C-alpha positions in Angstrom: 110.6 112.9 98.4 107.5 114.5 99.9 105.5 112.9 102.6 102.6 112.2 100.1 105.0 110.5 97.7 106.5 108.5 100.6 103.0 107.3 101.7 102.1 106.5 98.1 105.3 104.4 97.7 104.5 102.4 100.9 100.9 101.9 99.8 102.0 100.8 96.4 104.4 98.2 97.9 101.6 96.9 100.2 99.3 96.7 97.1 102.0 94.6 95.4 102.3 92.3 98.4 98.5 92.0 98.7 98.3 91.2 95.0 100.7 88.3 95.4 98.8 87.0 98.5 95.5 87.2 96.6 96.9 85.4 93.6 98.2 82.6 95.9 94.7 82.4 97.5 93.0 82.4 94.2 95.5 79.8 92.8 94.8 77.6 95.8 91.0 77.8 95.3 91.2 77.4 91.5 93.9 74.8 91.1 95.3 73.6 94.4 98.7 74.0 95.9 100.7 74.0 92.7 98.7 76.9 91.3 99.0 78.6 94.7 102.7 78.7 94.2 103.0 79.2 90.4 100.5 82.0 89.9 102.1 84.5 92.3 105.6 83.4 91.3 104.7 84.2 87.7 103.3 87.6 88.6 106.4 88.4 90.8 108.7 87.4 87.9 106.8 89.7 85.5 106.9 92.5 88.0 110.5 92.1 88.9 111.7 91.8 85.3 109.7 94.6 83.8 107.9 96.8 86.4 110.2 97.3 89.4 112.4 100.4 89.7 115.4 98.2 89.2 113.9 96.1 86.4 116.3 93.8 84.5 114.6 94.8 81.2 113.7 98.4 80.8 110.6 99.0 78.7 108.9 102.1 77.5 106.6 103.6 80.1 103.3 102.6 78.3 104.4 99.0 78.2 105.4 99.1 81.9 102.0 100.7 82.7 100.2 97.9 80.7 102.0 95.2 82.7 101.3 96.9 86.0 97.6 97.0 85.1 97.8 93.4 84.1 99.5 92.2 87.3 97.6 94.4 89.8 94.4 94.0 87.9 94.8 90.2 88.3 94.7 90.7 92.1 91.5 92.7 91.8 90.0 90.0 89.5 91.2 87.3 91.9 89.3 89.0 94.8 86.2 89.3 92.7 86.4 85.6 91.7 86.8 84.7 95.4 83.6 86.6 96.2 85.1 89.8 97.8 83.9 92.7 95.7 84.5 95.4 98.4 88.1 94.3 99.0 88.6 94.2 95.2 87.3 97.8 95.0 89.6 98.9 97.8 92.6 97.2 96.2 91.8 98.8 92.8 91.4 102.3 94.4 94.7 101.9 96.3 96.6 100.6 93.2 95.3 103.4 91.0 95.7 106.3 93.5 99.2 105.3 94.5 100.2 104.7 90.9 98.9 108.2 89.9 100.8 109.9 92.7 104.0 108.0 91.8 103.7 108.6 88.1 103.1 112.4 88.6 106.1 112.6 90.9 108.3 110.6 88.4 107.2 112.9 85.6 108.0 116.1 87.6 111.4 114.8 88.7 112.3 113.4 85.3 113.1 110.0 86.9 114.0 106.8 85.0 110.3 106.1 84.3 109.9 109.4 82.6 112.7 108.7 80.2 112.2 106.4 77.2 113.7 102.9 77.2 117.1 102.4 75.8 
């Protein structure tokens, strides 16, 4: 793993954590304490089941990419709804840039993401 890929992996993990925090914040402001718990838990379940490197259910890469956009994009939209467009832009840039670096590295190395689902 090159240093650039290592940094991208750390950034991606931090983006995932920030997304969960934003979804909890948005859930609190939109629906109170129950939504503050349920919204990030739902996102974490989707991510862990389909998008993580050790996902329980392996999907084809386009489907995984769509779910990643859905989950991470919801964090960006949450920040916009909360009135923080600059932070939303930063989260979007970090999510896309780290995702591109990791996808290119996966493709070059022929990792599990580059192979079709079973």
